[in-house]
N, C-alpha and C positions, 0 to 999 in steps of 0.2 A: 854472096856475105845470104845465107837462108832465113828468110824472116819464119816470123811463128804465125806458118800458114801452113795446115797439112792438107794430105792428099782428100783431095773431097769423095765422099762418097753419102750415101743416104741416109743410112743408120747409124756412122759416125757422126756427118754433122743434127742429128734429130738427139743424136745420146749429148752432143754439146751441151744441145738449149736446153736439156734434162735437165745438167750439171748446174749450167746454168739458171736454173728457175727453182734448182733445191739449194743452192747456197741463196740464193736472195733471201729464199722464205726462214732458214737458220738464221742469216747474219741481219737482215733490216725485220725491224719493226715496224715500219711508214709501209711495205709492202704487206706483210702482215690483216695492219690493218683495210690494207684496200681489197683483199681476197677475204675479208668477215665482211666487209661492204658488199663486193660483189654480192656471196651469198646470202647474206639478210634480204639487201637490197632485190635481188633476182626472186626470189622467194617472194616480198609482197608485189613486183610487175608479174610474175605469172598468179598471183591470189588474188589481182583486182577482175572486178567485171568489168572486163576494158575485150576489144577484140584483139585477136591474135594479135594481127599486126601492130597495134600499139604495144601490146607485152612486146612482141621483139623489139623494138625500136629503142623501151626502157630498157631491156637488160644489156641489147647490144651497148648501148650509153654506157654501162657500169666498167665496160671495159675501158675504155675510156684512158680512166686514172689511173688504172692496173697497167696500161702501155706506159706514160704517163711517167709512172712513179722504177720501173725497168727504165727508160731511158736517165731517168737521174740519175737512180742507185751506179746505173754503167759510168755516168760523168760525173759520180764522186770516186767511183773507185779510180778512174786514171788519172785525174789530180790528184788522188794519194800515192799511189804509181811514182807520179812525179815530181811530185816534195810535201815533204814533210813539214816547210818550213812553210810559214805566210808570205802570202805574194798577194795583191790586192787581183792578178787573174785568174789566181786558181778560187779564190773570192767568191768571183764576178761570175767565174764559172757555175762553182756550184750555185749561186746565188740563181741562173740562169738556168738551172736541172728544177732550184724549187718553184720558180714561178712557172716554170709548165704543166705542174706537177698543181698549183695553186689554180691553175687557168681551163685543167680539164676538168677540175673539181666543177667551176665556173660556169664550164659550159656543159658539162652533166644533169647540173641542177636544171640550166637552161633546159635541158633537151627536153628532160620530167616536168617541169611546170607546160612547156609549151602543147610535150605529150596530151597531158593530167587536163588541158585544158580544153582540149579540144575534144577529147574521150569524152567528157563529160558532160562537152557541149556548151560551156562557161562564154567561149567567144563565138 
């Protein structure tokens, strides 16, 4: 039985990643919002009167929700592939993906609060 595994090739694998990114951008509204947040808050991070190190931490933390949204999209697609019927395990899998995104947003917010508090000597 041949699995859905193509021969490994760095260029081909890179193209699969680009295709996946394009597909998620086209089909996932939540991902578009995450990219908008990354763009807007990235500009904010680099515009603040703080050191390069603090700005870097703020900027890099913005990728946490983006990565979580990609994982959530993958979970949702696999669940939808397996069943179109309501099943409690399908719901729980999708809910777990949504929880991942929510927690990633909370962690990113906490990182921003902590870094800004230190950067502006509020603590």
